[in-house]
DORO-786154 format. One record per residue (C-alpha): x, y, z. Coordinates in nm, 3 decimals, always signed. Layout:
BEGIN
REC       x       y       z
REC       X       Y       Z
...
//
This chain:
BEGIN
REC       x       y       z
REC  +2.875  +4.005  +1.021
REC  +2.508  +4.082  +1.064
REC  +2.194  +3.880  +1.113
REC  +1.907  +3.937  +0.873
REC  +1.560  +3.780  +0.898
REC  +1.387  +3.707  +0.565
REC  +1.064  +3.536  +0.465
REC  +0.988  +3.303  +0.173
REC  +0.661  +3.193  +0.014
REC  +0.653  +2.854  +0.186
REC  +0.568  +3.021  +0.519
REC  +0.904  +2.934  +0.667
REC  +1.136  +3.184  +0.828
REC  +1.508  +3.154  +0.771
REC  +1.777  +3.323  +0.975
REC  +2.063  +3.435  +0.753
REC  +2.404  +3.506  +0.904
REC  +2.589  +3.671  +0.616
REC  +2.716  +4.006  +0.517
REC  +2.459  +4.251  +0.385
REC  +2.552  +4.197  +0.022
REC  +2.507  +3.818  +0.032
REC  +2.182  +3.851  +0.229
REC  +2.045  +4.097  -0.028
REC  +2.134  +3.861  -0.314
REC  +1.961  +3.574  -0.135
REC  +1.645  +3.782  -0.090
REC  +1.649  +3.874  -0.460
REC  +1.691  +3.508  -0.558
REC  +1.398  +3.409  -0.337
REC  +1.185  +3.686  -0.484
REC  +1.272  +3.578  -0.838
REC  +1.180  +3.216  -0.761
REC  +0.850  +3.325  -0.608
REC  +0.760  +3.541  -0.910
REC  +0.841  +3.255  -1.145
REC  +0.615  +3.024  -0.950
REC  +0.334  +3.280  -0.938
REC  +0.348  +3.320  -1.316
REC  +0.314  +2.944  -1.367
REC  -0.055  +2.837  -1.365
REC  +0.040  +2.480  -1.272
REC  +0.215  +2.606  -0.960
REC  -0.095  +2.800  -0.855
REC  -0.307  +2.483  -0.876
REC  -0.041  +2.285  -0.692
REC  -0.019  +2.541  -0.412
REC  -0.397  +2.549  -0.379
REC  -0.419  +2.172  -0.353
REC  -0.129  +2.164  -0.110
REC  -0.311  +2.401  +0.124
REC  -0.646  +2.225  +0.083
REC  -0.625  +2.024  +0.405
REC  -0.544  +2.332  +0.608
REC  -0.823  +2.539  +0.452
REC  -1.083  +2.262  +0.475
REC  -1.076  +2.150  +0.841
REC  -1.303  +1.881  +0.980
REC  -1.515  +1.912  +1.292
REC  -1.502  +1.535  +1.345
REC  -1.200  +1.383  +1.514
REC  -1.170  +1.144  +1.217
REC  -1.365  +1.045  +0.905
REC  -1.289  +0.725  +0.713
REC  -1.420  +0.624  +0.372
REC  -1.364  +0.291  +0.198
REC  -1.574  +0.323  -0.118
REC  -1.520  +0.555  -0.413
REC  -1.707  +0.589  -0.743
REC  -1.580  +0.345  -1.005
REC  -1.717  +0.555  -1.293
REC  -1.857  +0.901  -1.360
REC  -2.175  +0.841  -1.160
REC  -2.260  +0.950  -0.808
REC  -2.213  +0.675  -0.549
REC  -2.461  +0.646  -0.265
REC  -2.322  +0.515  +0.065
REC  -2.417  +0.473  +0.426
REC  -2.259  +0.633  +0.730
REC  -2.219  +0.542  +1.094
REC  -2.092  +0.731  +1.398
REC  -1.870  +0.606  +1.678
REC  -1.794  +0.801  +1.994
REC  -1.498  +0.703  +2.211
REC  -1.468  +0.736  +2.588
REC  -1.333  +1.091  +2.552
REC  -1.638  +1.194  +2.351
REC  -1.456  +1.229  +2.017
REC  -1.671  +1.133  +1.719
REC  -1.552  +0.919  +1.429
REC  -1.754  +0.906  +1.106
REC  -1.745  +0.588  +0.894
REC  -1.853  +0.614  +0.528
REC  -1.898  +0.321  +0.289
REC  -2.130  +0.054  +0.155
REC  -2.098  -0.126  +0.489
REC  -1.972  +0.099  +0.772
REC  -1.957  -0.200  +1.006
REC  -1.681  -0.345  +0.787
REC  -1.478  -0.027  +0.835
REC  -1.534  -0.057  +1.210
REC  -1.396  -0.411  +1.210
REC  -1.089  -0.305  +1.012
REC  -1.018  -0.026  +1.260
REC  -1.078  -0.245  +1.564
REC  -1.395  -0.058  +1.663
REC  -1.664  -0.277  +1.826
REC  -1.950  -0.301  +1.576
REC  -2.201  -0.290  +1.860
REC  -2.080  +0.060  +1.953
REC  -2.138  +0.228  +1.614
REC  -2.461  +0.413  +1.547
REC  -2.612  +0.418  +1.195
REC  -2.637  +0.771  +1.060
REC  -2.767  +0.944  +0.748
REC  -2.687  +0.834  +0.395
REC  -2.410  +0.996  +0.191
REC  -2.327  +1.077  -0.171
REC  -1.974  +1.048  -0.308
REC  -1.894  +1.235  -0.629
REC  -1.627  +1.116  -0.875
REC  -1.294  +1.288  -0.928
REC  -1.276  +1.552  -1.198
REC  -0.967  +1.643  -1.400
REC  -0.676  +1.775  -1.196
REC  -0.886  +1.780  -0.883
REC  -1.053  +2.041  -0.671
REC  -0.884  +2.362  -0.566
REC  -0.969  +2.664  -0.355
REC  -1.090  +2.995  -0.490
REC  -0.995  +3.341  -0.370
REC  -1.312  +3.345  -0.159
REC  -1.185  +3.058  +0.054
REC  -1.378  +2.748  +0.159
REC  -1.759  +2.760  +0.141
REC  -1.962  +2.800  +0.458
REC  -2.314  +2.723  +0.333
REC  -2.490  +2.545  +0.044
REC  -2.509  +2.861  -0.166
REC  -2.132  +2.901  -0.146
REC  -2.085  +2.529  -0.218
REC  -2.279  +2.572  -0.541
REC  -2.069  +2.868  -0.656
REC  -1.744  +2.702  -0.549
REC  -1.816  +2.383  -0.743
REC  -1.929  +2.583  -1.045
REC  -1.595  +2.767  -1.047
REC  -1.351  +2.479  -0.990
REC  -1.535  +2.164  -1.110
REC  -1.818  +2.226  -1.360
REC  -1.892  +1.856  -1.423
REC  -1.906  +1.781  -1.053
REC  -2.126  +2.087  -1.005
REC  -2.378  +1.954  -1.258
REC  -2.388  +1.615  -1.084
REC  -2.432  +1.780  -0.746
REC  -2.696  +2.022  -0.877
REC  -2.909  +1.735  -1.012
REC  -2.858  +1.517  -0.704
REC  -2.969  +1.776  -0.447
REC  -3.288  +1.844  -0.644
REC  -3.405  +1.484  -0.627
REC  -3.688  +1.394  -0.395
REC  -3.486  +1.104  -0.251
REC  -3.223  +1.351  -0.137
REC  -3.470  +1.472  +0.124
REC  -3.670  +1.152  +0.180
REC  -3.355  +0.955  +0.269
REC  -3.212  +1.251  +0.458
REC  -2.899  +1.250  +0.243
REC  -2.703  +1.512  +0.427
REC  -2.342  +1.406  +0.366
REC  -2.169  +1.490  +0.038
REC  -1.809  +1.398  -0.044
REC  -1.586  +1.502  -0.334
REC  -1.280  +1.309  -0.451
REC  -0.978  +1.521  -0.529
REC  -0.605  +1.456  -0.565
REC  -0.508  +1.212  -0.291
REC  -0.786  +1.317  -0.055
REC  -1.161  +1.324  -0.002
REC  -1.336  +1.632  +0.132
REC  -1.701  +1.684  +0.205
REC  -1.967  +1.853  +0.411
REC  -2.268  +1.785  +0.630
REC  -2.585  +1.995  +0.610
REC  -2.866  +1.957  +0.864
REC  -3.190  +1.986  +0.667
REC  -3.494  +2.092  +0.875
REC  -3.776  +1.837  +0.926
REC  -4.007  +2.012  +0.676
REC  -3.753  +1.949  +0.399
REC  -3.743  +1.578  +0.487
REC  -4.120  +1.561  +0.445
REC  -4.101  +1.682  +0.084
REC  -4.292  +1.438  -0.138
REC  -4.406  +1.617  -0.452
REC  -4.187  +1.778  -0.716
REC  -4.311  +2.118  -0.602
REC  -4.220  +2.056  -0.238
REC  -3.878  +1.929  -0.340
REC  -3.817  +2.235  -0.553
REC  -3.921  +2.463  -0.266
REC  -3.687  +2.281  -0.025
REC  -3.399  +2.319  -0.270
REC  -3.458  +2.692  -0.331
REC  -3.494  +2.766  +0.038
REC  -3.185  +2.569  +0.149
REC  -2.958  +2.695  -0.131
REC  -3.084  +3.045  -0.217
REC  -3.337  +3.194  +0.026
REC  -3.193  +3.074  +0.358
REC  -2.867  +2.891  +0.272
REC  -2.803  +2.607  +0.512
REC  -2.475  +2.620  +0.698
REC  -2.241  +2.327  +0.639
REC  -1.998  +2.136  +0.858
REC  -1.683  +2.070  +0.658
REC  -1.538  +1.718  +0.661
REC  -1.199  +1.579  +0.562
REC  -1.205  +1.202  +0.505
REC  -0.915  +0.956  +0.512
REC  -0.932  +0.682  +0.253
REC  -0.922  +0.329  +0.390
REC  -0.992  +0.131  +0.072
REC  -0.748  -0.138  -0.044
REC  -0.656  +0.045  -0.363
REC  -0.540  +0.355  -0.178
REC  -0.360  +0.167  +0.097
REC  -0.166  -0.049  -0.150
REC  -0.097  +0.195  -0.435
REC  -0.013  +0.508  -0.236
REC  +0.350  +0.408  -0.176
REC  +0.418  +0.246  -0.514
REC  +0.596  +0.420  -0.796
REC  +0.380  +0.491  -1.098
REC  +0.341  +0.175  -1.306
REC  +0.475  -0.069  -1.045
REC  +0.249  -0.375  -1.022
REC  +0.098  -0.494  -0.697
REC  -0.026  -0.840  -0.599
REC  -0.399  -0.778  -0.563
REC  -0.609  -1.041  -0.733
REC  -0.313  -1.279  -0.774
REC  -0.295  -1.624  -0.615
REC  +0.028  -1.612  -0.413
REC  +0.200  -1.911  -0.252
REC  +0.463  -1.846  +0.016
REC  +0.667  -2.153  +0.109
REC  +0.844  -2.102  +0.440
REC  +0.726  -1.895  +0.738
REC  +1.054  -1.874  +0.924
REC  +1.271  -1.570  +0.984
REC  +1.262  -1.455  +0.621
REC  +0.912  -1.584  +0.545
REC  +0.755  -1.417  +0.848
REC  +0.873  -1.067  +0.759
REC  +0.809  -1.135  +0.392
REC  +0.448  -1.237  +0.460
REC  +0.379  -0.898  +0.619
REC  +0.543  -0.721  +0.326
REC  +0.352  -0.929  +0.070
REC  +0.029  -0.825  +0.239
REC  +0.124  -0.456  +0.213
REC  +0.194  -0.516  -0.159
REC  -0.160  -0.651  -0.207
REC  -0.128  -1.027  -0.156
REC  -0.442  -1.163  +0.007
REC  -0.655  -0.878  -0.130
REC  -0.900  -0.874  -0.424
REC  -0.824  -0.689  -0.745
REC  -1.008  -0.362  -0.824
REC  -1.249  -0.567  -1.036
REC  -1.321  -0.800  -0.744
REC  -1.110  -1.101  -0.847
REC  -1.004  -1.287  -0.530
REC  -0.632  -1.289  -0.450
REC  -0.567  -1.546  -0.175
REC  -0.230  -1.572  -0.001
REC  -0.134  -1.926  +0.105
REC  +0.147  -1.975  +0.358
REC  +0.313  -2.314  +0.401
REC  +0.535  -2.428  +0.688
REC  +0.518  -2.748  +0.890
REC  +0.738  -2.626  +1.176
REC  +0.644  -2.508  +1.523
REC  +0.773  -2.177  +1.657
REC  +1.028  -2.229  +1.936
REC  +1.203  -1.995  +2.176
REC  +1.516  -2.025  +1.960
REC  +1.325  -1.854  +1.674
REC  +1.204  -1.550  +1.867
REC  +1.519  -1.340  +1.833
REC  +1.481  -1.302  +1.457
REC  +1.114  -1.378  +1.380
REC  +0.820  -1.145  +1.325
REC  +0.616  -1.344  +1.581
REC  +0.655  -1.313  +1.957
REC  +0.645  -1.526  +2.271
REC  +0.267  -1.569  +2.263
REC  +0.311  -1.782  +1.950
REC  +0.573  -2.020  +2.093
REC  +0.468  -2.385  +2.062
REC  +0.223  -2.307  +1.782
REC  +0.233  -2.356  +1.406
REC  +0.438  -2.090  +1.228
REC  +0.204  -2.091  +0.927
REC  -0.113  -2.055  +1.134
REC  +0.032  -1.791  +1.362
REC  +0.166  -1.582  +1.073
REC  -0.178  -1.595  +0.909
REC  -0.337  -1.488  +1.237
REC  -0.089  -1.202  +1.261
REC  -0.174  -1.088  +0.907
REC  -0.546  -1.096  +0.986
REC  -0.479  -0.862  +1.277
REC  -0.274  -0.629  +1.059
REC  -0.534  -0.623  +0.781
REC  -0.876  -0.754  +0.893
REC  -1.060  -0.922  +0.608
REC  -0.751  -1.029  +0.415
REC  -0.773  -1.370  +0.242
REC  -0.491  -1.577  +0.395
REC  -0.471  -1.955  +0.433
REC  -0.217  -2.164  +0.629
REC  -0.083  -2.508  +0.535
REC  +0.080  -2.642  +0.849
REC  +0.175  -2.989  +0.727
REC  +0.435  -3.124  +0.488
REC  +0.389  -2.949  +0.153
REC  +0.529  -3.108  -0.160
REC  +0.429  -2.903  -0.465
REC  +0.330  -3.080  -0.785
REC  +0.264  -2.963  -1.139
REC  -0.111  -2.973  -1.070
REC  -0.080  -2.768  -0.750
REC  +0.145  -2.508  -0.912
REC  -0.116  -2.424  -1.174
REC  -0.340  -2.300  -0.893
REC  -0.103  -2.007  -0.825
REC  +0.024  -1.702  -1.011
REC  +0.325  -1.620  -0.792
REC  +0.533  -1.867  -0.591
REC  +0.783  -1.744  -0.330
REC  +1.049  -1.978  -0.191
REC  +1.164  -1.853  +0.149
REC  +1.282  -2.190  +0.283
REC  +1.652  -2.113  +0.251
REC  +1.721  -2.478  +0.165
REC  +1.931  -2.525  -0.146
REC  +1.795  -2.873  -0.223
REC  +1.433  -2.756  -0.201
REC  +1.504  -2.448  -0.414
REC  +1.658  -2.666  -0.686
REC  +1.357  -2.898  -0.679
REC  +1.103  -2.613  -0.695
REC  +1.288  -2.429  -0.972
REC  +1.306  -2.742  -1.184
REC  +0.936  -2.821  -1.125
REC  +0.831  -2.472  -1.235
REC  +1.019  -2.531  -1.561
REC  +0.927  -2.890  -1.637
REC  +0.555  -2.841  -1.563
REC  +0.521  -2.554  -1.812
REC  +0.400  -2.331  -1.530
REC  +0.657  -2.061  -1.592
REC  +0.486  -1.866  -1.867
REC  +0.360  -1.511  -1.919
REC  +0.222  -1.366  -1.599
REC  +0.378  -1.627  -1.369
REC  +0.682  -1.575  -1.146
REC  +0.882  -1.778  -0.896
REC  +1.103  -1.600  -0.644
REC  +1.384  -1.754  -0.438
REC  +1.520  -1.572  -0.130
REC  +1.801  -1.681  +0.098
REC  +2.069  -1.561  +0.338
REC  +2.434  -1.653  +0.290
REC  +2.724  -1.666  +0.531
REC  +2.640  -1.560  +0.884
REC  +2.378  -1.313  +0.770
REC  +2.628  -1.101  +0.579
REC  +2.454  -1.127  +0.241
REC  +2.091  -1.160  +0.130
REC  +2.016  -1.284  -0.220
REC  +1.719  -1.315  -0.446
REC  +1.649  -1.474  -0.783
REC  +1.325  -1.423  -0.973
REC  +1.224  -1.627  -1.278
REC  +0.967  -1.448  -1.491
REC  +0.994  -1.641  -1.819
REC  +1.162  -1.958  -1.950
REC  +1.447  -1.750  -2.096
REC  +1.559  -1.640  -1.746
REC  +1.836  -1.823  -1.564
REC  +1.707  -2.088  -1.325
REC  +1.829  -2.158  -0.972
REC  +2.074  -2.423  -1.098
REC  +2.221  -2.172  -1.343
REC  +2.377  -1.995  -1.044
REC  +2.622  -2.283  -1.006
REC  +2.928  -2.394  -1.203
REC  +2.918  -2.762  -1.298
REC  +3.239  -2.764  -1.497
REC  +3.451  -2.877  -1.200
REC  +3.510  -3.243  -1.118
REC  +3.409  -3.188  -0.756
REC  +3.079  -3.053  -0.619
REC  +2.923  -2.753  -0.798
REC  +3.067  -2.414  -0.707
REC  +2.879  -2.082  -0.700
REC  +2.921  -1.874  -1.014
REC  +2.883  -1.559  -0.807
REC  +3.037  -1.623  -0.462
REC  +2.917  -1.382  -0.196
REC  +3.204  -1.392  +0.049
REC  +3.579  -1.433  +0.057
REC  +3.629  -1.489  +0.430
REC  +3.580  -1.857  +0.531
REC  +3.472  -1.744  +0.878
REC  +3.136  -1.644  +0.734
REC  +3.053  -2.011  +0.665
REC  +3.117  -2.130  +1.021
REC  +2.826  -2.249  +1.233
REC  +2.784  -2.254  +1.608
REC  +2.579  -2.456  +1.855
REC  +2.319  -2.329  +2.103
REC  +2.319  -2.639  +2.323
REC  +2.105  -2.876  +2.120
REC  +2.116  -2.782  +1.753
REC  +2.346  -2.642  +1.489
REC  +2.244  -2.296  +1.377
REC  +2.378  -2.002  +1.182
REC  +2.381  -1.690  +1.399
REC  +2.270  -1.364  +1.241
REC  +2.081  -1.060  +1.359
REC  +1.720  -0.977  +1.281
REC  +1.838  -0.722  +1.024
REC  +1.927  -1.004  +0.783
REC  +1.576  -1.156  +0.739
REC  +1.429  -0.806  +0.727
REC  +1.674  -0.717  +0.448
REC  +1.590  -1.039  +0.263
REC  +1.217  -0.959  +0.282
REC  +1.280  -0.607  +0.151
REC  +1.484  -0.749  -0.137
REC  +1.203  -0.989  -0.223
REC  +0.947  -0.708  -0.240
REC  +1.175  -0.506  -0.468
REC  +1.209  -0.802  -0.707
REC  +0.834  -0.861  -0.712
REC  +0.762  -0.491  -0.754
REC  +0.968  -0.483  -1.075
REC  +0.875  -0.829  -1.201
REC  +0.700  -0.700  -1.513
REC  +1.004  -0.498  -1.621
REC  +1.216  -0.754  -1.803
REC  +1.502  -0.504  -1.815
REC  +1.538  -0.516  -1.436
REC  +1.793  -0.763  -1.296
REC  +1.665  -1.109  -1.206
REC  +1.947  -1.186  -0.959
REC  +2.026  -0.936  -0.684
REC  +2.266  -0.964  -0.393
REC  +2.291  -0.713  -0.108
REC  +2.550  -0.699  +0.168
REC  +2.425  -0.657  +0.524
REC  +2.780  -0.664  +0.669
REC  +3.061  -0.570  +0.432
REC  +3.341  -0.748  +0.619
REC  +3.483  -1.025  +0.401
REC  +3.201  -0.989  +0.147
REC  +3.232  -0.944  -0.227
REC  +3.063  -0.654  -0.401
REC  +2.689  -0.696  -0.451
REC  +2.553  -0.864  -0.761
REC  +2.286  -0.687  -0.963
REC  +2.238  -0.857  -1.299
REC  +2.041  -1.102  -1.509
REC  +2.276  -1.405  -1.542
REC  +2.300  -1.603  -1.863
REC  +2.168  -1.956  -1.861
REC  +2.445  -2.216  -1.855
REC  +2.485  -2.506  -2.093
REC  +2.391  -2.855  -1.975
REC  +2.203  -2.708  -1.680
REC  +2.034  -2.983  -1.475
REC  +1.753  -2.741  -1.387
REC  +1.644  -2.601  -1.722
REC  +1.795  -2.878  -1.940
REC  +1.977  -2.643  -2.171
REC  +2.228  -2.838  -2.383
//
């Protein structure tokens, strides 16, 4: 046995403990894979973009940008600087840098307005690096853009020859590429900023780009716009909730975690076109110490309205989100329903779920583009279940029960076989069902998965997941048929 050290093209060393023959074969396989990748043009572009962040470092501790071009035109923004106690500088770029400061928890009074900035739209597959490496001055920026992004180069070339480029001291330029925003800062001398005539502007351009190329400070910006924050972790084609009017009924154990997840999916945020998307949270109850063990809120919210405190919590997570609490008794009506696009029932009360499901049907609210989601926990937290109704043809909440028996309705899809899972216990003053915090978290995750696939009518409308497998039937993952003579959807 020998030890052989080999190197692969991902800059990772691997220690191989094999005989010489096996080690040699492994090296040949790695070499073959590397040659195949080198011969593939797509791989070259991918490698270049993968290394972009490393090859384009930023001299600022952090740069945040919240506004990108919506079309093929150059977007003009403002910038502001913030310096922390350690002296690290943070650059804020957008239409209103003070709004970025508020979202990041930076005191607005501590930011200092800086020069204007230009943001250039994304081009094709995105920017990549040339064999010459990253540019160090404006002359190299011009040649780099001309080589990797001709359309962006033309936009940049026209923009830096405008008189306003020097009058407004536009010294920041940013370029949108795949998943990232890179840019530079160039410090124009005072005589360039005094350029007024076309001749003076032309002279400033020639001097700064050709005769005495200005050095640049490279910048790497992190996107902080709603579109990026919401869409980055979604699969391609999955819908989000931006611009939709969402109603969440219930802010208890399930509703609290679900509210946070709905926000991350876009609820409470405007659509890309600017359409408002308010998130309304209803719950009349007060948070007690008995709730703390499995609720998203903490001790500082005890004795306060669950709905109001959850909304406050969301505003801290995502400053500027559009959330509204309803802390009193909420009885939905046909008129109220038509003010929402998505309704989520996280009450966990069977009677209420039956009532809401029937109302969504009888009012005609459940049509194209509307959806009602029911979430609940069964047994002692062993199973979480969700039912989404996306069209009148879907099974309603009552369709999950069998009414053929002469006694009370029985579940068509029972979740558990062990009667112990239905037992309750007392905590001194009230009857409660004990379960760990993992159960409401799992229910919230299930709800997001159902909403994320709500436009795919092939996806199951009824999903059941086991949190504890003891005494629990196998999970359900299907779209149930509607039952005849259903009291909820009146199918005869």
